N, C-alpha and C positions, 0 to 999 in steps of 0.2 A: 344171236337174238336181236330183234329190232328194238329200238327205244320203246315203242308202243308195247311190245310184248313184255319187255322188262318191267314196265310199270304195272302191267296187268298181273304179273306174277307176285306182286306185293300183296300179301294177304295176312291179316291178323290171325294167328294160329294159337297164340297163348297170351294170356294177360299177365304173365309174370312181370312184376314191377321192375326188378333190377335187370332182368334179361333183356328188357326193352321189347320185345316180342313181335316183329312183323316179318314174315318169311319172304325172302327174295328168291323164289323158287329155283330158277336155273342157276343162280350163283351159289346155291347151297347155304345161304344165310338164313337164320331163323327169323320168323316174323316179328313185327314190332307194332305195338299199340302206342297210344299216347304215353309219354314218359313222365317220371317224377321221382319222388323219394321212396326208398325202400322201407319195408316194415322193420320196426325196431322194438319188437315185443320182449319184455323182460321174461326170464325163465327162473324157475326155482331149482335149487340143487340140494342134494342130501350129502352131508359130510360123512366120511367113514374113518374108522380107526381100527388098527389090527393089533391084537395082543395075543396072549397064549390061550385065551378062552373066549367064548362068545356069549353075548347077551346084549340086548339093545338098550340104548339110553332111555331114560324116563322122559316124561312130557316136558317140553320146553317151557321156560318161564314166560309170562306175559311181557309184551314189549310193543312199542309203536312202530318199530321198523324191522327187526329181524327176529327169528325164532330163538328161544332161550336154549341154553346148553342142556343136554339130557342128563338126568341124574343116574346114580348107580342103580343097577337093577339086575335081576336074574331072569327076566322075561325074554322072549325071543324077538320082540319087535323093537324097532328104533324109537327114540323119543320123538314126539310130535313137535312141530314148530310152534312158536309162540303166536299169540294173537297179534294182529296188525291193523292199523288204521290208515295205512297208505294205500295208494291205488294199485300196488303191485304185490302181493303177499309177502309175508316175512320169510327170511331164510330158514332152512331146516335147522333144528337143534342138533348139537354135536352128540356123537355116540357116548354113552356112559361107560363106566367100568364094567368089565365083562367077566364071565366065568367059563366061557368055552372058546370060540375062535375069533369071529369078526363082529365087532359092534358097528351098527349103522345108524347115522343120524336120522332124525325124524323128518317128515315132510314139512315144507314151509306153510305158514299160516295163510288162510284164504283172504283175498282182498275184501276190504270192508267199505271203502269209499264208493259212493253212488256215481254212476255215469251221468254226465250232464245231459239235460234235456232241452236246453235253449229256451225254456219258458221265461227265464230271466237271465241277465248278463252274469256269467260266472264271476265270482268274487276274485278280484285281483287281475282280471284280464284287461287287455288294451282295447279301447273303443276306437274303431277305424271304419272309414268308408273304403271302397275299392280304390278310388283315386289316392286316398291317403296311403294305402299300402304300396302303390306304385311309386309314390314320392319318397316313402321311407326306405323301400327296397331292402327289407331286413335280410342280412347275410346268413343268419342261422335261426334255428327253431328255439322257441322258449316254452318252458313249462307253463308260464302264465297264460299263454294263448291269446288269440285275437278275436274279439267280438265284432261281427260285421252284420248289423241289422238292416232289414228292409231291402234285400236284394232279390233279383229274379232269376229263376232257374231257366236257362236257355237250351240245355241239352243234358242228357244222362246216358252214359254208355249202355248199350243194349236196350235202350228205351226205358230202363228202370233198374235200380239197384236190387241185387239178389243177395240174401244172406249167405255168407261163406264164399262170395266171389268179390274180388276187388272192384271198386266202382269209381267212376269219374263223373263229376257234376260240374258243369260250367255255370258260373254265376255272373250276372251283369247288374250294374248299379241301377239303371233305369230301363224302362220297357223298350225305348228306341231313341235314336238320335237323328239330328238333321242330316248329318253326313259322317263320313269316316273320321274326319278330324275331330268332330264333336264327341264321337264315341271312343276315341283313342284312350287307352289306359283306364277304361271303365269296366273291364271284365277280368275274371280270374278263374282258374280251375281249382276245384276242391277234390282231393284224392282221398278215398276211404279204403283202407286195406281190407283184405278178405276177413280179418279177425274182427272188424268193427262195422262192416257194411250193413249188418242187420239194423243199425240205427238210422239208415237212410232209405229203407225200402218203401216208405210211404210217399216219397217225393215224386212229383210229376213236373213235366215241362210247363211253364207258366206260373208255377207256385211263387208267391212272394214269401221269403223266409228270413228269419234271423239265424245267422250261421256262426259257428265257433270252431276254431281249430288253430293249428300252429302255422303261421304264415312265414314264408322265407323264400329266398331265391335259390332254388336247387341247382347245383352244378354236378350232380352225380352222373357218372358215365358220359360226360361230355355235354350234359344238358345245360341250359341257361334259361330257366323258367321260373317266374314268380308264381307261387301256388300256395294253397292252404292244405296242409296234410293232417289226416286224422288216423291214428293207429293206437295200439294199446299203450305206447309210451307217451303219446300226445293225444289225449281224449278230445272229442269234438262232437258236434251235433248240428242239426238244422231243423228248426221248428217252423211250420207253415203258419203265417199270420195273415195271409190274404192270397188273392189271385191276380194275374195280369195277363197281358197278351203281347209278349215281346215281338217286335217287328225287326226284320233285318235292314241294315243300311246298305246302300249301293256301293259296290267296289268293282274294280276291274281285276283280272288275274294278275296284272302287273303290280297292282297295289299290295298284293299279298306276298310279302317277302319274309325271309327268315329273320332279318333284322327287325322288320315291322312286328312280327309276332313276339319276339323276345324283348324288344326295347321300346317300341313306340305305339303299337296298336293293341296287342294282346289278343285273347280269344274272343273276339267280338262276333256277334251274330251278323252275317253279311249275306249279300245276294249279288251274284255275277250274271249278267245277261249275255245272250248270243255267244255261247261257248259250245264246243264240240268235243266228243270223246268216243272211244270204242271199247265197250265192256267185253271182257273175255270170259267172265264167270260172275255168278251172283254173289260169290264170296271172295272177290279180288278187287282191290282198288284199281282205278284206271286214270290215266292222265287226261287233262283237258287243255284246250287252247282256244283262242278267239276263232270263231267260225270263219273258215276260208283262209286262216293264217297258220297252218301247221308249222310248229317250231322245229328248227334243226338244232338239236342239242341233246344232252344226256337227261336222265330222269329227274335230276335236280331242277331242270328248266321248266318242268310242268307243275301246275297245281292239280292235285289228284282228288277225285271224288271217293270218299270212304264210306263203307257200310257200318263202321264200328259203333255208331250211335243209333242205328236203326233197331227197332224191335226184332229180335231174332238174329241180328247181325248178318243180314243178307239183303241184297237188292231184290226188287221184284218189278215186273212190268217192263224190263229192258229186253231187247233182242240181242242175244249173245253173238259176238263176232260181227256185229253190224255197226257202221258209223252212225252216231246219233248227233243231231243238231238240237241243242236245248235252247228254248226261249229264255230260261233262267234256271239257275240252281241256287238254293239257299241253304245255309247251315252255319255252324260255328267254324271260324277260321282256326286251324290248329297246325301242329308240327309233329312229324314222326321222326324218331331218332334211330339211326342204324349205327352199328359199331364203326368206329373210325375216328370221330363220329361223322356220319353223313346225315344230313337233315333234309327232310322232304316236307313240302307245303301241302296241306290238305284242307278240304271243306267237308264238314260232317253234317249231312242232312239228318233231320230228326224223324221224318216220315217221308214216304215216297212222293207225297204231294209237294214236297220242297223241290222236286226235280221235274221240271215241265218240259216235255218232249215236243219239239216242233216238227222234226222229220227224222226218219230212219232210212238209211240207204247203204 
């Protein structure tokens, strides 16, 4: 397969967080979308005990962390878990003394704590700007979380978060910058797991938000990315406080390196002019190069155009299997991670008006 065909076969097929998810068709590798931290949702468990007879434990005692032990009983049901005031429900109560065969512990208590709504800074959280986070470069997540007020939404996967589906939101400190250097380390990705994405469904590109989540530099599965994670273990939110009109900064394809994404630039909203590429499907990414300068190298040598952040996650208005010269392409600069790890550079347009066609031949 040609280098061009190899790039064309890269298509997001699944948004599984830990699988990475972009398919390299002919190579038999699964597809991969933007990467980051995996879900770490707590689970409740019921305890069991076996004796010569059965009966379930009585109701658990009240507690602020775990379910109480079940009392002796001759009923058929297990003891219920105790009440809890933590964010993750209490553990199930232990099975009580029995009179038949197997006693079973009761279910854990339901969560009581309210999910944050970002109308105010959560108590105990760290106040940071996006440049502050780049400077701090936190190596691990914290339960206290990080409050990042007054930032702008520059892109949302699939054009908007959907409840029950993991979602990625790119945030930028300001609406625009004079140049690439001025915007460096002023953008970050927020990842919401499928269990909590319902809290982000109202967001739109251009919103100015106060955001909250657990910021860290993820190294999972070969990644090296500063991001804000939100899941059941690390709650978070984004509250709209205004609107803006983020504008891309000029960049060349050569400016957009893996080291630049991970260490010096980040997921900035950019625009590259006078580039070319050949789409092979409306649902496959494809490589780009400076018009008239087709590169001789592997797929890692290209910056690819991705449909992952378009509404419906598909290109439109392109002529498949024809060479396109683009006056400009705009979108958020990103990175795709394949097993190995192999990393690919991408630009994520938010709508097809970000992709301006000069000529098709």
